[in-house]
BALOBA-1460 file (C-alpha; in Angstrom, 3 decimals):
// residues 241
<rec num="1" residu="m" x="0.080" y="-0.138" z="-0.048"/>
<rec num="2" residu="s" x="1.459" y="3.380" z="-0.974"/>
<rec num="3" residu="t" x="1.909" y="6.245" z="1.360"/>
<rec num="4" residu="p" x="-0.223" y="9.205" z="0.361"/>
<rec num="5" residu="v" x="1.421" y="12.483" z="-0.452"/>
<rec num="6" residu="i" x="0.594" y="15.070" z="2.183"/>
<rec num="7" residu="g" x="0.756" y="18.835" z="1.487"/>
<rec num="8" residu="a" x="0.643" y="21.004" z="-1.517"/>
<rec num="9" residu="a" x="4.244" y="21.516" z="-1.731"/>
<rec num="10" residu="a" x="4.882" y="17.915" z="-2.294"/>
<rec num="11" residu="a" x="2.571" y="17.606" z="-5.336"/>
<rec num="12" residu="k" x="4.118" y="20.705" z="-6.952"/>
<rec num="13" residu="p" x="6.302" y="19.827" z="-9.905"/>
<rec num="14" residu="v" x="10.096" y="20.527" z="-9.707"/>
<rec num="15" residu="a" x="11.317" y="22.969" z="-12.371"/>
<rec num="16" residu="n" x="13.564" y="21.360" z="-15.033"/>
<rec num="17" residu="e" x="12.505" y="17.998" z="-13.779"/>
<rec num="18" residu="l" x="12.612" y="16.458" z="-17.106"/>
<rec num="19" residu="p" x="16.252" y="16.010" z="-18.642"/>
<rec num="20" residu="a" x="16.914" y="18.307" z="-21.561"/>
<rec num="21" residu="d" x="17.631" y="16.987" z="-25.099"/>
<rec num="22" residu="y" x="21.150" y="17.053" z="-26.207"/>
<rec num="23" residu="k" x="22.761" y="16.658" z="-29.611"/>
<rec num="24" residu="r" x="26.037" y="15.093" z="-29.948"/>
<rec num="25" residu="i" x="28.494" y="16.839" z="-32.307"/>
<rec num="26" residu="y" x="32.080" y="16.124" z="-33.225"/>
<rec num="27" residu="v" x="33.651" y="19.610" z="-33.102"/>
<rec num="28" residu="w" x="37.573" y="19.123" z="-32.469"/>
<rec num="29" residu="e" x="39.387" y="16.890" z="-34.680"/>
<rec num="30" residu="f" x="42.472" y="15.058" z="-33.591"/>
<rec num="31" residu="p" x="45.195" y="17.550" z="-34.997"/>
<rec num="32" residu="v" x="43.293" y="20.395" z="-32.955"/>
<rec num="33" residu="r" x="43.153" y="18.325" z="-29.739"/>
<rec num="34" residu="l" x="46.777" y="17.219" z="-30.163"/>
<rec num="35" residu="f" x="47.916" y="20.966" z="-30.793"/>
<rec num="36" residu="h" x="45.795" y="22.190" z="-27.613"/>
<rec num="37" residu="w" x="47.540" y="19.843" z="-25.256"/>
<rec num="38" residu="v" x="51.110" y="20.147" z="-26.561"/>
<rec num="39" residu="t" x="50.584" y="23.807" z="-26.691"/>
<rec num="40" residu="a" x="49.362" y="23.701" z="-23.165"/>
<rec num="41" residu="l" x="52.328" y="21.903" z="-21.889"/>
<rec num="42" residu="s" x="54.822" y="24.017" z="-24.016"/>
<rec num="43" residu="i" x="53.502" y="27.173" z="-22.754"/>
<rec num="44" residu="a" x="53.599" y="26.082" z="-19.272"/>
<rec num="45" residu="m" x="57.232" y="25.037" z="-19.292"/>
<rec num="46" residu="l" x="58.088" y="28.256" z="-21.311"/>
<rec num="47" residu="c" x="56.506" y="30.241" z="-18.700"/>
<rec num="48" residu="v" x="58.040" y="28.572" z="-15.732"/>
<rec num="49" residu="t" x="61.470" y="28.283" z="-17.203"/>
<rec num="50" residu="g" x="61.431" y="31.905" z="-18.748"/>
<rec num="51" residu="f" x="60.550" y="33.177" z="-15.335"/>
<rec num="52" residu="l" x="63.357" y="31.354" z="-13.623"/>
<rec num="53" residu="i" x="65.881" y="32.524" z="-16.323"/>
<rec num="54" residu="g" x="64.726" y="36.181" z="-15.913"/>
<rec num="55" residu="h" x="64.797" y="35.895" z="-12.005"/>
<rec num="56" residu="p" x="67.010" y="32.973" z="-10.807"/>
<rec num="57" residu="l" x="66.094" y="31.883" z="-7.347"/>
<rec num="58" residu="h" x="68.976" y="32.229" z="-4.874"/>
<rec num="59" residu="a" x="68.127" y="28.751" z="-3.384"/>
<rec num="60" residu="f" x="69.545" y="27.133" z="-6.545"/>
<rec num="61" residu="y" x="72.961" y="28.561" z="-5.854"/>
<rec num="62" residu="a" x="73.541" y="26.548" z="-2.704"/>
<rec num="63" residu="a" x="76.475" y="24.681" z="-4.330"/>
<rec num="64" residu="e" x="79.363" y="25.790" z="-6.631"/>
<rec num="65" residu="a" x="78.693" y="26.377" z="-10.384"/>
<rec num="66" residu="y" x="80.615" y="23.458" z="-11.458"/>
<rec num="67" residu="q" x="78.785" y="21.004" z="-8.865"/>
<rec num="68" residu="q" x="75.426" y="21.756" z="-10.632"/>
<rec num="69" residu="y" x="73.779" y="22.489" z="-13.976"/>
<rec num="70" residu="w" x="70.362" y="23.588" z="-13.098"/>
<rec num="71" residu="f" x="70.562" y="26.891" z="-15.133"/>
<rec num="72" residu="g" x="71.734" y="24.986" z="-18.106"/>
<rec num="73" residu="w" x="68.809" y="22.720" z="-17.795"/>
<rec num="74" residu="m" x="66.508" y="25.648" z="-17.564"/>
<rec num="75" residu="r" x="67.768" y="26.989" z="-20.718"/>
<rec num="76" residu="f" x="67.644" y="23.724" z="-22.471"/>
<rec num="77" residu="v" x="63.916" y="23.132" z="-21.440"/>
<rec num="78" residu="h" x="63.191" y="26.647" z="-22.599"/>
<rec num="79" residu="f" x="64.476" y="26.352" z="-25.984"/>
<rec num="80" residu="a" x="63.369" y="22.679" z="-26.564"/>
<rec num="81" residu="s" x="59.757" y="23.813" z="-25.486"/>
<rec num="82" residu="a" x="59.950" y="26.727" z="-27.826"/>
<rec num="83" residu="f" x="60.914" y="24.734" z="-30.823"/>
<rec num="84" residu="v" x="58.147" y="22.121" z="-30.032"/>
<rec num="85" residu="l" x="55.611" y="24.872" z="-29.836"/>
<rec num="86" residu="v" x="56.776" y="26.342" z="-33.219"/>
<rec num="87" residu="a" x="56.575" y="23.064" z="-34.792"/>
<rec num="88" residu="v" x="52.842" y="22.250" z="-33.647"/>
<rec num="89" residu="s" x="51.869" y="25.916" z="-34.380"/>
<rec num="90" residu="l" x="52.990" y="25.269" z="-37.993"/>
<rec num="91" residu="v" x="50.688" y="22.207" z="-38.120"/>
<rec num="92" residu="r" x="47.867" y="24.082" z="-36.643"/>
<rec num="93" residu="l" x="48.223" y="26.801" z="-39.236"/>
<rec num="94" residu="y" x="47.959" y="24.190" z="-41.972"/>
<rec num="95" residu="w" x="44.920" y="22.732" z="-40.184"/>
<rec num="96" residu="a" x="43.288" y="26.298" z="-40.071"/>
<rec num="97" residu="f" x="42.927" y="25.953" z="-43.941"/>
<rec num="98" residu="r" x="42.439" y="22.005" z="-44.079"/>
<rec num="99" residu="g" x="40.195" y="21.291" z="-40.910"/>
<rec num="100" residu="n" x="36.679" y="21.506" z="-40.441"/>
<rec num="101" residu="q" x="34.474" y="24.775" z="-39.904"/>
<rec num="102" residu="y" x="35.247" y="24.824" z="-36.207"/>
<rec num="103" residu="a" x="39.062" y="24.895" z="-36.975"/>
<rec num="104" residu="s" x="38.799" y="27.379" z="-39.690"/>
<rec num="105" residu="w" x="41.189" y="30.581" z="-39.578"/>
<rec num="106" residu="r" x="37.900" y="32.510" z="-40.301"/>
<rec num="107" residu="n" x="36.605" y="31.993" z="-36.956"/>
<rec num="108" residu="f" x="39.840" y="33.708" z="-35.213"/>
<rec num="109" residu="i" x="39.647" y="36.964" z="-37.073"/>
<rec num="110" residu="p" x="36.579" y="39.175" z="-36.644"/>
<rec num="111" residu="l" x="35.866" y="40.208" z="-40.221"/>
<rec num="112" residu="t" x="32.166" y="40.533" z="-39.927"/>
<rec num="113" residu="g" x="29.615" y="42.562" z="-37.871"/>
<rec num="114" residu="a" x="28.004" y="39.465" z="-36.633"/>
<rec num="115" residu="q" x="31.321" y="38.540" z="-34.928"/>
<rec num="116" residu="w" x="31.904" y="41.860" z="-33.396"/>
<rec num="117" residu="k" x="28.068" y="41.613" z="-32.253"/>
<rec num="118" residu="s" x="28.759" y="38.347" z="-30.600"/>
<rec num="119" residu="i" x="31.951" y="39.619" z="-28.953"/>
<rec num="120" residu="w" x="29.795" y="42.370" z="-27.331"/>
<rec num="121" residu="e" x="27.037" y="39.765" z="-26.387"/>
<rec num="122" residu="l" x="29.632" y="37.732" z="-24.625"/>
<rec num="123" residu="i" x="31.088" y="40.745" z="-22.709"/>
<rec num="124" residu="t" x="27.705" y="41.495" z="-21.382"/>
<rec num="125" residu="v" x="26.980" y="37.979" z="-20.319"/>
<rec num="126" residu="e" x="30.425" y="36.692" z="-19.033"/>
<rec num="127" residu="v" x="32.228" y="39.810" z="-18.041"/>
<rec num="128" residu="l" x="29.553" y="42.465" z="-17.156"/>
<rec num="129" residu="q" x="26.887" y="39.854" z="-16.442"/>
<rec num="130" residu="i" x="24.138" y="41.997" z="-17.469"/>
<rec num="131" residu="k" x="22.353" y="39.171" z="-19.144"/>
<rec num="132" residu="k" x="22.055" y="35.522" z="-17.659"/>
<rec num="133" residu="y" x="22.458" y="33.622" z="-20.867"/>
<rec num="134" residu="g" x="24.044" y="34.279" z="-24.290"/>
<rec num="135" residu="r" x="23.825" y="32.366" z="-27.466"/>
<rec num="136" residu="y" x="25.325" y="28.860" z="-27.254"/>
<rec num="137" residu="h" x="28.458" y="28.332" z="-29.455"/>
<rec num="138" residu="v" x="29.379" y="24.701" z="-30.393"/>
<rec num="139" residu="g" x="32.866" y="25.791" z="-31.494"/>
<rec num="140" residu="h" x="35.063" y="28.870" z="-30.151"/>
<rec num="141" residu="n" x="32.783" y="31.717" z="-29.364"/>
<rec num="142" residu="a" x="33.835" y="35.069" z="-31.174"/>
<rec num="143" residu="m" x="35.551" y="36.504" z="-27.917"/>
<rec num="144" residu="a" x="37.520" y="33.332" z="-27.232"/>
<rec num="145" residu="a" x="38.438" y="33.011" z="-30.871"/>
<rec num="146" residu="f" x="39.645" y="36.684" z="-31.065"/>
<rec num="147" residu="s" x="41.681" y="36.253" z="-27.773"/>
<rec num="148" residu="y" x="43.440" y="33.205" z="-29.580"/>
<rec num="149" residu="f" x="44.318" y="35.353" z="-32.466"/>
<rec num="150" residu="i" x="45.722" y="38.015" z="-30.023"/>
<rec num="151" residu="l" x="47.734" y="35.314" z="-28.415"/>
<rec num="152" residu="f" x="48.982" y="34.023" z="-31.738"/>
<rec num="153" residu="l" x="50.314" y="37.573" z="-32.374"/>
<rec num="154" residu="a" x="52.072" y="37.491" z="-29.010"/>
<rec num="155" residu="f" x="53.609" y="34.219" z="-29.914"/>
<rec num="156" residu="l" x="55.015" y="35.491" z="-33.169"/>
<rec num="157" residu="f" x="56.514" y="38.131" z="-31.048"/>
<rec num="158" residu="q" x="58.181" y="35.869" z="-28.678"/>
<rec num="159" residu="t" x="59.299" y="33.593" z="-31.561"/>
<rec num="160" residu="v" x="60.911" y="36.260" z="-33.170"/>
<rec num="161" residu="t" x="62.671" y="37.970" z="-30.080"/>
<rec num="162" residu="g" x="63.469" y="34.576" z="-28.762"/>
<rec num="163" residu="l" x="65.388" y="33.530" z="-31.976"/>
<rec num="164" residu="a" x="66.877" y="37.094" z="-32.012"/>
<rec num="165" residu="l" x="68.433" y="36.359" z="-28.513"/>
<rec num="166" residu="y" x="69.416" y="32.783" z="-29.306"/>
<rec num="167" residu="s" x="71.403" y="33.802" z="-32.419"/>
<rec num="168" residu="n" x="74.052" y="35.495" z="-30.340"/>
<rec num="169" residu="m" x="75.123" y="31.967" z="-29.060"/>
<rec num="170" residu="s" x="74.016" y="29.663" z="-31.880"/>
<rec num="171" residu="d" x="75.647" y="28.776" z="-35.254"/>
<rec num="172" residu="a" x="72.414" y="27.749" z="-36.825"/>
<rec num="173" residu="r" x="71.525" y="29.497" z="-40.029"/>
<rec num="174" residu="l" x="67.868" y="29.850" z="-38.928"/>
<rec num="175" residu="t" x="68.469" y="31.883" z="-35.879"/>
<rec num="176" residu="h" x="70.841" y="34.247" z="-37.723"/>
<rec num="177" residu="v" x="68.020" y="35.218" z="-40.105"/>
<rec num="178" residu="f" x="66.830" y="37.301" z="-37.000"/>
<rec num="179" residu="n" x="69.933" y="39.383" z="-36.329"/>
<rec num="180" residu="w" x="68.303" y="42.296" z="-37.299"/>
<rec num="181" residu="v" x="65.941" y="42.315" z="-34.405"/>
<rec num="182" residu="v" x="68.399" y="43.087" z="-31.771"/>
<rec num="183" residu="p" x="69.744" y="46.331" z="-33.164"/>
<rec num="184" residu="l" x="66.039" y="47.393" z="-34.237"/>
<rec num="185" residu="m" x="65.056" y="47.138" z="-30.663"/>
<rec num="186" residu="g" x="68.043" y="49.010" z="-29.281"/>
<rec num="187" residu="g" x="70.179" y="46.030" z="-28.019"/>
<rec num="188" residu="d" x="69.934" y="42.782" z="-26.107"/>
<rec num="189" residu="a" x="68.895" y="44.503" z="-22.822"/>
<rec num="190" residu="n" x="65.684" y="45.886" z="-24.604"/>
<rec num="191" residu="v" x="64.880" y="42.689" z="-26.362"/>
<rec num="192" residu="r" x="65.165" y="40.588" z="-23.033"/>
<rec num="193" residu="f" x="63.117" y="43.203" z="-21.372"/>
<rec num="194" residu="w" x="59.969" y="42.921" z="-23.854"/>
<rec num="195" residu="h" x="60.598" y="39.171" z="-24.396"/>
<rec num="196" residu="h" x="60.121" y="38.794" z="-20.648"/>
<rec num="197" residu="a" x="57.330" y="41.360" z="-20.441"/>
<rec num="198" residu="v" x="55.035" y="39.572" z="-23.061"/>
<rec num="199" residu="l" x="55.336" y="36.338" z="-20.731"/>
<rec num="200" residu="w" x="52.880" y="37.872" z="-18.543"/>
<rec num="201" residu="i" x="50.306" y="38.127" z="-21.244"/>
<rec num="202" residu="f" x="50.522" y="34.373" z="-21.397"/>
<rec num="203" residu="v" x="50.211" y="33.940" z="-17.593"/>
<rec num="204" residu="l" x="47.193" y="36.145" z="-17.682"/>
<rec num="205" residu="f" x="45.758" y="34.151" z="-20.596"/>
<rec num="206" residu="i" x="46.227" y="30.718" z="-18.759"/>
<rec num="207" residu="i" x="44.347" y="32.162" z="-15.721"/>
<rec num="208" residu="v" x="41.324" y="33.583" z="-17.657"/>
<rec num="209" residu="h" x="41.115" y="30.493" z="-19.953"/>
<rec num="210" residu="v" x="40.934" y="28.027" z="-17.173"/>
<rec num="211" residu="y" x="38.368" y="30.024" z="-15.238"/>
<rec num="212" residu="l" x="36.119" y="30.389" z="-18.523"/>
<rec num="213" residu="v" x="36.295" y="26.790" z="-19.264"/>
<rec num="214" residu="f" x="35.066" y="25.924" z="-15.947"/>
<rec num="215" residu="y" x="32.339" y="28.495" z="-16.106"/>
<rec num="216" residu="d" x="31.099" y="27.621" z="-19.493"/>
<rec num="217" residu="d" x="31.156" y="23.908" z="-18.736"/>
<rec num="218" residu="y" x="29.112" y="24.457" z="-15.464"/>
<rec num="219" residu="v" x="26.710" y="26.944" z="-16.992"/>
<rec num="220" residu="e" x="26.289" y="25.848" z="-20.576"/>
<rec num="221" residu="g" x="26.670" y="22.031" z="-19.829"/>
<rec num="222" residu="g" x="28.296" y="21.365" z="-23.205"/>
<rec num="223" residu="g" x="31.020" y="19.274" z="-22.184"/>
<rec num="224" residu="e" x="33.756" y="21.866" z="-22.791"/>
<rec num="225" residu="m" x="36.518" y="20.092" z="-20.768"/>
<rec num="226" residu="s" x="35.953" y="16.550" z="-21.971"/>
<rec num="227" residu="a" x="35.703" y="17.756" z="-25.543"/>
<rec num="228" residu="m" x="39.354" y="18.420" z="-25.592"/>
<rec num="229" residu="v" x="39.980" y="14.805" z="-24.935"/>
<rec num="230" residu="s" x="37.091" y="13.195" z="-26.997"/>
<rec num="231" residu="g" x="36.397" y="15.712" z="-29.651"/>
<rec num="232" residu="w" x="32.795" y="15.638" z="-28.951"/>
<rec num="233" residu="k" x="30.509" y="18.505" z="-27.583"/>
<rec num="234" residu="f" x="26.786" y="18.466" z="-26.605"/>
<rec num="235" residu="k" x="24.234" y="21.051" z="-27.855"/>
<rec num="236" residu="r" x="21.250" y="21.426" z="-25.721"/>
<rec num="237" residu="d" x="18.225" y="21.448" z="-28.035"/>
<rec num="238" residu="k" x="15.800" y="22.570" z="-25.353"/>
<rec num="239" residu="r" x="16.577" y="24.728" z="-22.265"/>
<rec num="240" residu="e" x="14.178" y="25.985" z="-19.827"/>
<rec num="241" residu="d" x="15.479" y="29.079" z="-18.192"/>
């Protein structure tokens, strides 16, 4: 014998009781996912080693220089990570013309009024929080894509200045192509200063990027984090706000 429900509150239906309908979409192809994780690791290594190269910690000087090689390892990891990042970036640049619609270069440069309108809408939702919800984007939203383009320009600057600094201690022909950068920027000291200063753009990007990934995954429920492993995202066909 079933127990009767007592009280009007118990009989009241719960909002969003029924599960929403989702559509499974393959968004991030394998080259894009590979680029993402290799880039994330490379940038993390470059930021850490770059900071230590610019501001060595005194704790590492506990022994004589001939008894340890930590600074040499920092430089090696920094250079190796930089060359890995350049290599995967060339692959990603190729895939921007070869990949699907979500990987296309057209997503990253706001050339249309609709893209700029989308950027403003995202600012009102995620930054100013004037609106509760914005339009759901299966791939990169316009603001995220444009920030990646800005980051790519910063990456080009770091590549050029980094190779220019490396050319003074390398016999490789590639590095000497960038010899003109040092005198143009007023000497090694200036190049090192700006090369280190732009490092903080990447640090700031990492903080904001991680926050927004968790925010979008929680609010929109599209599987943002798992998508960069599996490639699949989920679009909610029906939402009850």
